[in-house]
Backbone as a chain_set.jsonl record, in Angstrom:
{"seq": "MLTRPPERGYHYVGPAELAVTSPQSVGTGALITSTSDFSTWVGRQSPAELAEPFTYVVDLDGRLRLAPRRSEHVACVGGAAVLGAGEITFVREADHWTVGEVSNQSTGYCPDVTSWPAVARALDRIPLAHPAGFTYEVVFRRCTRCAEHNIVREADFVCVFCGSELPTTWNVDASHIETDLRSRSHGD", "coords": {"N": [[8.85, -30.011, -2.305], [8.468, -26.396, -2.865], [8.524, -23.599, -0.676], [6.994, -20.614, 0.208], [8.559, -17.652, 0.986], [7.956, -15.982, 4.177], [5.375, -13.641, 4.367], [5.854, -9.862, 4.466], [4.103, -7.805, 6.774], [2.917, -4.963, 6.748], [2.711, -2.035, 8.71], [0.518, 0.742, 9.849], [2.236, 3.979, 9.155], [2.014, 6.415, 8.766], [0.552, 9.992, 9.316], [-0.598, 10.428, 12.78], [-3.228, 11.636, 13.178], [-4.608, 10.682, 10.855], [-4.823, 8.027, 11.287], [-6.935, 5.341, 11.855], [-9.135, 4.664, 14.639], [-10.16, 2.539, 15.591], [-8.65, -0.328, 15.174], [-9.756, -3.005, 14.883], [-12.182, -2.175, 13.298], [-14.138, -2.629, 10.318], [-13.199, -1.097, 8.247], [-13.375, 1.054, 5.314], [-12.944, 0.248, 2.862], [-14.177, -1.628, -0.153], [-14.658, -4.788, -0.018], [-13.015, -7.369, -2.171], [-13.532, -10.243, -3.487], [-14.191, -11.984, -5.422], [-14.83, -12.256, -9.017], [-17.728, -11.834, -8.919], [-17.925, -9.892, -6.92], [-16.406, -7.902, -8.111], [-17.806, -7.307, -10.133], [-19.984, -6.01, -9.312], [-18.852, -4.117, -7.505], [-17.553, -2.389, -9.565], [-19.597, -1.916, -11.327], [-21.108, 0.067, -9.743], [-19.231, 2.308, -10.013], [-18.737, 5.466, -11.221], [-18.154, 6.803, -14.692], [-16.239, 8.984, -14.45], [-14.998, 8.229, -12.23], [-14.072, 5.871, -12.631], [-12.017, 6.604, -14.558], [-9.902, 7.71, -13.091], [-7.324, 6.667, -10.984], [-7.813, 4.085, -8.209], [-7.425, 3.794, -4.696], [-6.048, 0.91, -3.122], [-5.658, -1.81, -0.927], [-4.015, -4.649, 0.257], [-5.233, -7.128, 2.462], [-4.422, -8.518, 5.649], [-5.179, -11.035, 5.317], [-5.018, -11.496, 2.521], [-6.74, -10.57, 0.793], [-8.127, -8.442, -1.581], [-8.878, -4.942, -1.252], [-10.872, -1.865, -2.073], [-11.183, 1.561, -2.702], [-12.305, 4.962, -3.112], [-9.924, 7.004, -4.923], [-9.002, 9.376, -3.249], [-9.224, 8.601, -0.712], [-7.995, 7.49, 2.282], [-5.41, 4.986, 2.613], [-5.214, 3.833, 5.31], [-7.656, 4.161, 6.272], [-9.263, 2.659, 4.613], [-8.665, -0.05, 4.898], [-9.452, -0.389, 7.88], [-7.45, 0.544, 9.7], [-5.961, -1.658, 10.28], [-2.913, -3.604, 9.636], [-1.371, -4.313, 6.349], [-0.699, -6.524, 3.674], [0.197, -5.309, 1.337], [-0.042, -2.034, -0.478], [-1.431, 0.631, -2.286], [-2.139, 2.453, -5.443], [-4.586, 1.848, -7.936], [-5.426, 1.198, -11.285], [-8.278, 0.339, -13.576], [-9.091, -1.065, -16.588], [-11.49, -1.64, -19.295], [-11.762, -4.417, -21.334], [-12.733, -5.676, -24.342], [-15.154, -7.928, -23.168], [-14.296, -8.058, -20.716], [-12.775, -6.951, -17.602], [-9.694, -5.634, -16.652], [-6.589, -5.11, -14.79], [-4.973, -2.096, -15.401], [-2.999, -0.178, -14.534], [-0.731, -0.43, -11.737], [0.507, 0.504, -8.421], [2.75, 0.861, -5.763], [2.121, 3.029, -4.131], [1.746, 4.312, -1.357], [1.639, 6.802, 1.268], [1.17, 6.219, 3.974], [1.503, 3.512, 4.598], [3.799, 2.88, 3.202], [4.746, 0.784, 1.545], [7.458, -1.812, 0.808], [8.754, -2.257, -2.613], [9.006, -5.022, -2.997], [6.74, -5.93, -2.131], [5.074, -6.631, -4.147], [4.36, -9.341, -4.853], [2.157, -10.471, -3.072], [0.179, -8.524, -3.8], [-0.238, -9.298, -6.35], [-1.042, -12.101, -6.043], [-3.467, -11.635, -4.637], [-4.938, -10.314, -6.701], [-4.913, -12.303, -8.566], [-6.54, -14.289, -7.292], [-9.19, -13.376, -7.49], [-10.59, -13.894, -10.145], [-8.328, -11.283, -11.569], [-6.899, -10.172, -14.738], [-3.562, -8.908, -14.827], [-0.7, -6.37, -14.741], [2.623, -7.79, -14.983], [4.313, -6.757, -12.84], [4.791, -4.071, -10.497], [3.575, -1.144, -12.199], [4.488, 1.381, -11.56], [6.823, 2.052, -9.374], [7.41, 2.801, -5.94], [10.122, 4.063, -4.065], [10.457, 3.441, -0.931], [12.062, 4.872, 2.156], [13.267, 5.418, 5.716], [14.817, 7.754, 7.275], [17.75, 7.095, 9.234], [18.807, 9.223, 10.644], [17.113, 11.65, 11.257], [14.737, 10.437, 11.073], [12.704, 10.81, 9.27], [10.3, 9.802, 6.848], [10.99, 9.039, 3.656], [10.748, 9.331, 0.109], [12.47, 7.989, -2.4], [13.937, 8.853, -5.164], [15.396, 8.516, -8.683], [17.182, 6.976, -7.646], [18.482, 8.099, -5.873], [19.784, 7.957, -2.79], [19.613, 9.749, -0.522], [18.419, 11.549, 2.408], [15.801, 14.048, 2.167], [15.235, 15.917, 4.025], [17.346, 16.202, 6.061], [19.727, 15.581, 4.564], [21.185, 13.576, 5.072], [22.696, 9.916, 4.319], [20.763, 7.517, 2.98], [19.541, 4.35, 4.082], [19.884, 1.68, 1.879], [18.388, -0.639, 1.927], [14.934, -1.657, 2.308], [13.403, -0.26, 5.262], [11.269, 0.975, 6.673], [9.377, 1.125, 9.32], [7.054, 0.825, 12.084], [7.818, 0.19, 14.644], [10.395, 1.072, 14.457], [10.207, 3.911, 14.558], [8.777, 4.409, 16.704], [10.989, 3.7, 18.397], [13.104, 5.538, 17.748], [11.584, 7.788, 18.521], [10.987, 7.641, 21.276], [13.907, 7.653, 22.123], [14.61, 10.147, 21.574], [13.194, 11.685, 23.089], [14.115, 11.131, 25.612], [16.522, 12.169, 25.465], [18.663, 10.773, 24.291]], "CA": [[7.922, -28.777, -2.37], [8.911, -25.249, -2.595], [7.834, -22.855, 0.371], [7.279, -19.171, 0.029], [9.03, -16.92, 2.325], [6.751, -15.304, 4.952], [5.323, -12.265, 3.818], [5.794, -8.711, 5.198], [3.039, -7.047, 7.206], [3.025, -3.235, 6.733], [1.996, -1.346, 9.851], [0.517, 2.31, 9.411], [3.335, 4.697, 9.595], [1.63, 8.055, 8.388], [0.14, 10.686, 10.459], [-1.405, 10.0, 13.707], [-4.496, 12.274, 12.79], [-5.274, 10.075, 9.957], [-5.126, 6.687, 11.571], [-8.357, 4.929, 12.47], [-9.013, 4.683, 16.12], [-10.359, 0.938, 16.057], [-7.893, -1.302, 14.104], [-10.661, -3.809, 14.755], [-12.938, -2.09, 12.583], [-14.045, -3.243, 9.126], [-12.606, -0.198, 7.183], [-14.385, 1.731, 4.359], [-12.683, -0.204, 1.401], [-15.127, -2.545, -0.476], [-13.927, -6.265, -0.083], [-13.291, -7.832, -3.651], [-12.858, -11.752, -3.406], [-14.532, -12.966, -6.755], [-15.343, -11.577, -10.201], [-18.931, -11.095, -8.825], [-17.808, -8.718, -5.883], [-15.717, -6.864, -8.682], [-18.567, -6.673, -11.192], [-21.055, -5.301, -8.567], [-18.331, -2.878, -7.288], [-17.119, -1.49, -10.732], [-20.948, -1.289, -11.734], [-21.328, 1.432, -8.806], [-18.551, 3.656, -10.267], [-19.031, 6.642, -12.138], [-17.013, 7.11, -15.549], [-15.221, 9.945, -13.967], [-14.37, 7.752, -10.984], [-13.084, 5.083, -13.6], [-10.799, 7.459, -15.15], [-8.588, 7.834, -12.023], [-6.578, 5.446, -9.839], [-8.352, 3.955, -6.848], [-6.996, 3.334, -3.657], [-6.271, -0.298, -2.902], [-4.996, -2.491, 0.114], [-4.312, -6.115, 0.438], [-5.338, -7.376, 4.017], [-3.557, -9.551, 6.146], [-5.638, -12.332, 5.045], [-4.672, -11.599, 1.138], [-7.741, -9.886, 0.152], [-8.163, -7.087, -1.787], [-9.886, -3.903, -0.721], [-10.865, -0.744, -3.041], [-11.692, 2.494, -2.293], [-11.975, 6.063, -4.058], [-8.557, 7.663, -4.688], [-8.508, 10.353, -2.493], [-9.243, 7.842, 0.537], [-6.836, 7.017, 3.011], [-5.174, 3.515, 2.744], [-5.555, 3.374, 6.718], [-9.3, 3.851, 6.374], [-9.678, 1.506, 3.662], [-8.714, -1.196, 5.633], [-9.641, 0.166, 9.242], [-6.284, 0.934, 10.571], [-5.085, -2.601, 10.276], [-1.667, -3.916, 8.95], [-1.331, -4.854, 5.412], [0.491, -7.047, 2.872], [0.33, -4.279, 0.333], [-1.054, -0.93, -0.609], [-1.276, 1.686, -3.277], [-3.018, 3.041, -6.43], [-4.513, 0.919, -9.016], [-6.513, 1.547, -12.21], [-9.155, -1.06, -14.31], [-9.336, -0.905, -18.075], [-12.321, -2.463, -19.841], [-11.081, -4.824, -22.575], [-13.995, -6.388, -24.719], [-16.102, -8.147, -22.33], [-13.646, -8.181, -19.306], [-11.959, -5.858, -17.034], [-8.325, -5.8, -16.37], [-5.701, -4.057, -14.365], [-4.028, -1.206, -16.229], [-1.669, 0.07, -13.867], [-0.785, -0.744, -10.192], [1.601, 0.989, -7.786], [2.878, 0.743, -4.324], [2.123, 4.347, -3.618], [1.106, 4.718, -0.13], [2.546, 7.398, 2.318], [0.687, 5.848, 4.937], [2.157, 2.388, 4.72], [5.3, 2.814, 2.471], [5.092, -0.787, 1.263], [8.414, -2.118, -0.014], [8.668, -2.924, -3.815], [8.716, -6.578, -2.658], [5.107, -6.546, -1.805], [4.15, -7.179, -5.436], [3.767, -11.02, -4.962], [1.088, -10.313, -2.408], [-0.448, -8.006, -4.743], [-0.603, -10.287, -7.685], [-2.076, -13.029, -5.436], [-4.925, -10.958, -4.515], [-5.728, -10.121, -7.96], [-5.336, -13.644, -9.097], [-7.582, -14.84, -6.46], [-10.714, -12.848, -7.922], [-9.223, -13.302, -11.046], [-8.231, -10.163, -12.48], [-5.66, -10.009, -15.167], [-3.103, -7.753, -14.129], [0.667, -6.418, -15.414], [3.675, -8.634, -14.226], [4.842, -6.111, -11.82], [4.223, -2.781, -10.46], [3.925, -0.315, -13.346], [5.019, 2.491, -11.343], [7.419, 1.371, -8.133], [7.637, 3.651, -5.112], [10.917, 3.47, -3.05], [10.451, 4.383, 0.57], [13.137, 4.583, 2.993], [13.289, 6.048, 6.816], [16.118, 8.325, 7.375], [18.161, 6.644, 10.541], [19.177, 10.168, 11.581], [15.884, 12.372, 11.459], [13.447, 9.52, 11.397], [11.803, 11.118, 8.268], [10.106, 8.991, 5.546], [11.43, 9.615, 2.237], [10.497, 8.77, -1.463], [13.677, 7.852, -3.153], [13.768, 9.369, -6.519], [16.216, 8.411, -9.32], [18.37, 5.899, -6.984], [19.348, 9.046, -4.957], [19.416, 7.766, -1.338], [19.731, 11.178, 0.531], [17.311, 12.111, 2.975], [15.352, 15.197, 1.764], [14.854, 16.517, 5.275], [18.596, 16.361, 6.749], [20.671, 15.59, 4.064], [21.97, 12.376, 5.371], [22.516, 9.111, 3.576], [19.529, 6.747, 3.355], [19.847, 2.927, 3.745], [19.552, 0.919, 0.432], [17.28, -1.889, 1.92], [13.637, -1.202, 2.972], [13.578, 0.159, 6.753], [10.2, 1.922, 7.282], [8.618, 0.217, 10.281], [6.611, 1.528, 12.945], [8.708, -0.009, 15.756], [11.76, 2.212, 14.51], [9.687, 5.335, 14.635], [8.807, 4.48, 18.199], [12.075, 3.624, 19.357], [13.364, 6.835, 17.724], [10.881, 8.848, 19.318], [11.628, 7.491, 22.596], [15.393, 7.974, 22.375], [14.745, 11.527, 21.304], [12.581, 12.207, 24.099], [14.925, 10.719, 26.696], [17.852, 12.829, 25.279], [19.863, 9.794, 24.002]], "C": [[8.626, -27.424, -1.883], [7.902, -24.518, -1.479], [8.173, -21.304, 0.022], [7.707, -18.521, 1.436], [7.963, -16.32, 3.019], [6.633, -13.979, 4.538], [5.363, -11.022, 4.858], [4.784, -8.125, 5.459], [3.419, -5.457, 7.227], [2.164, -2.662, 7.903], [1.911, 0.209, 9.291], [1.566, 3.06, 10.163], [3.196, 6.401, 9.393], [1.169, 8.834, 9.771], [-0.825, 10.3, 11.382], [-3.008, 10.496, 13.475], [-5.237, 11.418, 11.493], [-5.474, 8.629, 10.36], [-6.647, 6.51, 12.192], [-8.176, 4.505, 13.741], [-9.253, 3.369, 16.291], [-9.733, 0.175, 15.005], [-8.759, -2.441, 13.852], [-11.8, -3.639, 13.678], [-12.88, -2.457, 11.388], [-13.268, -2.246, 8.01], [-13.812, 0.241, 6.366], [-13.995, 1.186, 2.79], [-13.667, -1.494, 1.058], [-14.076, -3.951, -0.659], [-14.068, -7.035, -1.402], [-12.533, -9.206, -3.471], [-13.336, -12.495, -4.657], [-14.905, -11.758, -7.844], [-16.752, -10.876, -9.96], [-18.819, -9.805, -8.13], [-17.338, -7.783, -6.885], [-16.646, -6.401, -9.569], [-19.472, -5.847, -10.576], [-20.255, -4.091, -8.243], [-18.044, -1.853, -8.423], [-18.69, -1.017, -11.403], [-21.404, -0.207, -11.257], [-20.412, 2.443, -9.357], [-18.799, 4.164, -11.262], [-18.165, 6.476, -13.323], [-15.881, 7.916, -15.24], [-14.454, 8.95, -13.091], [-13.288, 6.614, -11.675], [-12.096, 5.24, -14.277], [-9.55, 7.572, -14.423], [-8.238, 6.415, -11.308], [-7.654, 5.532, -8.711], [-7.331, 3.533, -5.661], [-7.189, 1.916, -3.394], [-5.29, -0.692, -1.615], [-5.115, -3.81, -0.009], [-4.299, -6.444, 2.02], [-4.435, -8.237, 4.298], [-3.961, -11.056, 5.689], [-5.491, -12.663, 3.121], [-5.657, -11.017, 0.431], [-7.725, -8.45, -0.222], [-9.236, -5.999, -1.457], [-9.681, -2.591, -1.661], [-11.465, 0.344, -2.477], [-11.561, 3.781, -3.219], [-10.614, 6.555, -3.741], [-8.315, 8.402, -3.766], [-8.99, 9.594, -0.912], [-7.83, 7.577, 1.153], [-6.742, 5.515, 3.054], [-5.687, 3.01, 4.386], [-6.971, 3.143, 6.896], [-9.836, 2.875, 5.723], [-9.677, 0.148, 4.091], [-8.852, -1.218, 7.288], [-8.674, 0.131, 10.283], [-5.491, -0.459, 10.594], [-3.653, -2.656, 9.357], [-2.188, -4.633, 7.42], [-0.417, -5.576, 4.637], [0.696, -6.081, 1.596], [-0.571, -3.104, 0.107], [-0.49, -0.056, -1.7], [-2.282, 2.08, -4.193], [-3.094, 1.994, -7.624], [-5.66, 1.525, -9.945], [-6.961, 0.381, -13.345], [-9.001, -0.186, -15.796], [-10.241, -2.076, -18.379], [-11.751, -3.019, -21.275], [-12.022, -5.81, -22.851], [-15.112, -6.671, -23.965], [-15.445, -8.374, -20.812], [-12.958, -6.914, -18.785], [-10.659, -6.296, -16.483], [-7.701, -4.765, -15.813], [-4.972, -3.355, -15.236], [-2.861, -0.743, -15.804], [-2.054, -0.164, -12.532], [0.43, -0.152, -9.389], [1.578, 0.54, -6.215], [2.805, 1.958, -3.333], [1.205, 4.658, -2.712], [1.975, 5.092, 0.945], [2.318, 6.654, 3.555], [1.28, 4.623, 5.601], [3.551, 2.068, 4.205], [5.687, 1.332, 2.28], [6.48, -0.804, 0.445], [8.13, -2.655, -1.309], [8.381, -4.38, -3.639], [7.499, -6.819, -2.272], [4.405, -6.992, -3.074], [3.723, -8.531, -5.346], [2.339, -10.92, -4.114], [-0.044, -9.629, -2.945], [-0.96, -8.657, -5.822], [-1.471, -11.525, -7.031], [-3.434, -12.665, -5.167], [-5.545, -10.872, -5.659], [-6.104, -11.379, -8.545], [-6.35, -14.72, -8.57], [-9.026, -14.685, -6.978], [-10.976, -13.33, -9.026], [-9.472, -12.032, -11.692], [-6.942, -10.341, -13.113], [-4.858, -8.899, -15.046], [-1.332, -7.604, -14.781], [1.69, -7.626, -14.433], [4.472, -8.254, -12.951], [3.992, -4.906, -11.615], [4.537, -1.894, -11.673], [4.495, 1.045, -12.828], [5.39, 2.023, -9.641], [7.848, 2.656, -7.334], [8.67, 3.269, -4.2], [11.015, 4.411, -1.735], [11.627, 3.82, 1.564], [12.788, 5.702, 4.181], [14.65, 6.266, 6.942], [16.557, 7.82, 9.081], [18.845, 7.798, 11.415], [18.308, 11.27, 11.94], [14.843, 11.719, 11.643], [12.258, 9.82, 10.443], [11.552, 9.968, 7.389], [10.373, 9.899, 4.396], [11.163, 8.665, 1.068], [11.83, 8.954, -1.944], [13.496, 7.825, -4.422], [15.11, 9.286, -7.425], [17.502, 7.837, -8.605], [19.23, 7.087, -6.071], [18.97, 8.942, -3.326], [19.979, 8.74, -0.502], [18.469, 11.481, 1.018], [17.042, 13.671, 2.39], [15.336, 16.473, 2.657], [16.148, 16.991, 5.787], [19.658, 16.115, 6.131], [21.731, 14.15, 4.239], [21.683, 10.974, 4.558], [21.397, 8.143, 4.039], [20.066, 5.292, 3.333], [19.46, 2.572, 2.306], [18.484, -0.225, 0.554], [16.077, -1.007, 2.808], [13.85, -1.072, 4.794], [12.489, 0.798, 7.465], [9.33, 0.921, 7.89], [8.302, 0.896, 11.255], [7.516, 1.319, 14.287], [10.06, 0.884, 15.775], [11.491, 3.364, 14.851], [9.476, 5.421, 16.028], [10.045, 4.684, 19.103], [12.911, 4.837, 19.174], [13.007, 7.852, 18.479], [11.044, 8.931, 20.86], [12.813, 7.886, 22.893], [15.455, 9.423, 22.166], [14.068, 12.301, 22.815], [13.26, 12.13, 25.484], [16.54, 11.443, 26.749], [18.993, 11.912, 24.92], [20.441, 10.188, 22.812]], "O": [[9.214, -27.308, -0.808], [6.706, -24.798, -1.407], [9.264, -20.861, -0.334], [7.329, -18.783, 2.578], [6.945, -16.133, 2.354], [7.6, -13.238, 4.36], [4.933, -11.185, 6.0], [4.209, -7.714, 4.451], [4.365, -5.032, 7.891], [0.953, -2.881, 7.943], [2.745, 0.797, 8.604], [1.82, 2.94, 11.362], [3.959, 7.307, 9.728], [1.344, 8.455, 10.929], [-1.886, 9.843, 10.956], [-3.916, 9.678, 13.617], [-6.432, 11.605, 11.264], [-6.332, 8.005, 9.735], [-7.308, 7.334, 12.823], [-7.107, 3.972, 14.039], [-8.582, 2.845, 17.18], [-10.329, 0.052, 13.935], [-8.671, -2.969, 12.744], [-12.343, -4.624, 13.178], [-11.747, -2.715, 10.983], [-12.794, -2.732, 6.983], [-14.975, -0.079, 6.61], [-14.561, 1.568, 1.765], [-13.907, -2.311, 1.948], [-13.02, -4.032, -1.287], [-15.205, -7.349, -1.75], [-11.316, -9.34, -3.343], [-12.86, -13.606, -4.894], [-15.198, -10.601, -7.546], [-17.074, -9.798, -10.461], [-19.397, -8.786, -8.511], [-17.795, -6.657, -6.694], [-16.551, -5.227, -9.927], [-19.844, -4.878, -11.238], [-20.735, -3.01, -8.582], [-18.255, -0.65, -8.27], [-18.869, 0.095, -11.898], [-22.042, 0.571, -11.967], [-20.805, 3.596, -9.179], [-19.095, 3.518, -12.268], [-17.154, 5.863, -12.981], [-14.742, 7.669, -15.638], [-13.237, 8.878, -13.264], [-12.096, 6.48, -11.397], [-11.323, 4.353, -14.637], [-8.42, 7.548, -14.911], [-8.897, 5.38, -11.21], [-8.235, 6.546, -8.324], [-6.372, 2.837, -5.996], [-8.353, 1.515, -3.393], [-4.309, -0.007, -1.326], [-6.2, -4.274, -0.358], [-3.39, -6.023, 2.734], [-3.687, -8.736, 3.456], [-3.206, -12.028, 5.708], [-5.772, -13.723, 2.562], [-5.405, -10.931, -0.771], [-7.427, -7.5, 0.502], [-10.428, -6.306, -1.428], [-8.548, -2.246, -1.999], [-12.365, 0.093, -1.675], [-10.715, 3.704, -4.111], [-10.153, 6.568, -2.6], [-7.224, 8.174, -3.244], [-9.037, 10.383, 0.032], [-6.772, 7.484, 0.531], [-7.683, 4.81, 3.42], [-6.388, 2.021, 4.602], [-7.457, 2.191, 7.505], [-10.798, 2.238, 6.153], [-10.508, -0.691, 3.743], [-8.303, -2.138, 7.895], [-8.882, -0.197, 11.451], [-4.315, -0.378, 10.947], [-3.4, -1.814, 8.495], [-3.188, -5.346, 7.34], [0.766, -5.318, 4.859], [1.636, -6.406, 0.87], [-1.75, -3.152, 0.459], [0.707, -0.015, -1.984], [-3.424, 2.062, -3.734], [-2.141, 1.433, -8.167], [-6.608, 2.184, -9.519], [-6.135, -0.348, -13.894], [-8.843, 1.024, -15.963], [-10.027, -3.216, -17.965], [-11.366, -2.275, -22.177], [-12.287, -6.697, -22.039], [-16.052, -5.877, -23.968], [-16.111, -8.831, -19.883], [-12.641, -5.979, -19.519], [-10.608, -7.352, -15.853], [-8.008, -3.61, -16.11], [-4.225, -4.028, -15.947], [-1.818, -0.812, -16.454], [-3.207, -0.155, -12.101], [1.507, -0.455, -9.902], [0.642, 0.014, -5.614], [3.219, 1.999, -2.175], [0.103, 5.145, -2.966], [2.783, 4.357, 1.513], [3.318, 6.433, 4.238], [1.54, 4.563, 6.802], [4.296, 1.201, 4.663], [6.692, 0.788, 2.74], [6.68, 0.018, -0.45], [7.275, -3.541, -1.327], [7.414, -4.851, -4.239], [7.164, -7.985, -2.062], [3.343, -7.613, -3.073], [2.625, -8.813, -5.825], [1.367, -11.396, -4.701], [-1.178, -10.011, -2.656], [-2.137, -8.525, -6.16], [-2.539, -11.846, -7.552], [-4.405, -13.36, -5.465], [-6.691, -11.314, -5.747], [-7.234, -11.639, -8.958], [-6.829, -15.684, -9.168], [-9.88, -15.57, -6.94], [-12.2, -13.208, -9.075], [-10.523, -11.706, -12.244], [-5.944, -10.605, -12.441], [-5.428, -7.814, -15.156], [-0.771, -8.604, -15.229], [1.356, -8.136, -13.363], [5.09, -9.02, -12.211], [2.933, -4.635, -12.179], [5.678, -1.894, -12.135], [4.964, 1.815, -13.665], [4.522, 1.719, -8.824], [8.539, 3.51, -7.889], [8.445, 2.292, -3.486], [11.433, 5.553, -1.548], [11.99, 2.651, 1.696], [12.174, 6.725, 3.877], [15.533, 5.419, 6.808], [15.828, 8.113, 10.028], [19.331, 7.602, 12.529], [18.652, 11.922, 12.926], [13.935, 12.207, 12.316], [11.132, 9.346, 10.591], [12.467, 9.179, 7.155], [10.089, 11.084, 4.226], [11.338, 7.447, 1.099], [12.324, 10.08, -1.898], [12.924, 6.86, -4.928], [16.031, 9.975, -6.987], [18.648, 8.162, -8.915], [20.39, 6.953, -5.68], [18.127, 9.621, -2.74], [20.897, 8.41, 0.25], [17.504, 11.666, 0.276], [17.999, 14.419, 2.187], [15.394, 17.647, 2.291], [16.201, 18.201, 6.002], [20.707, 16.291, 6.751], [22.759, 13.873, 3.621], [20.54, 10.817, 4.127], [21.122, 7.967, 5.226], [21.01, 5.04, 2.584], [18.687, 3.298, 1.68], [17.842, -0.68, -0.392], [16.208, -0.094, 3.622], [14.498, -1.92, 5.408], [12.605, 1.153, 8.638], [8.684, 0.071, 7.278], [9.14, 1.74, 11.572], [7.88, 2.31, 14.919], [10.647, 1.296, 16.776], [12.347, 4.022, 15.443], [9.919, 6.399, 16.63], [10.202, 5.415, 20.081], [13.464, 5.301, 20.171], [13.755, 8.667, 19.02], [11.191, 9.951, 21.534], [12.938, 8.513, 23.946], [16.455, 9.97, 22.63], [14.509, 13.297, 23.387], [13.01, 12.941, 26.375], [17.408, 11.353, 27.617], [20.153, 12.214, 25.198], [21.41, 9.575, 22.363]]}, "num_chains": 1, "name": "protein.A"}
């Protein structure tokens, strides 16, 4: 029997002022665990809202949560860690809905492109037909010199803030940030 490698949980790494104060809170995102949940939720969306992407997260239980596009991912999940986060669009095809586009674009969580399997499983559980992978992948890296988060464009692994070379493997983790900030405050 094949076993899946453990999934990475992503902690919120965005601006502190956007963080939800109580990680135990439910969050503002609609919990979608079935076609019935999705049908009820999508029926409440206006045509204008359906024309834009929505904010999504996959919580640590592997469940999809949806919120309006301009919502913060951290609010959608109530401040908790996630298995995936980004933006998603839905398309009506004949008598059912499918996922049109899906990305990992969340600057609050900076999930790696390897978060796709968790997103796919959450969509499969409902079930909602979806692409075979992210239709738009965002590559996030933390600069090891200045600790700023970067979006890598065109495979140019250079920090836009200080010009240092960025790691080629995902390294955006709240513990790195806390360690960097502690070492800076102690003059290390």
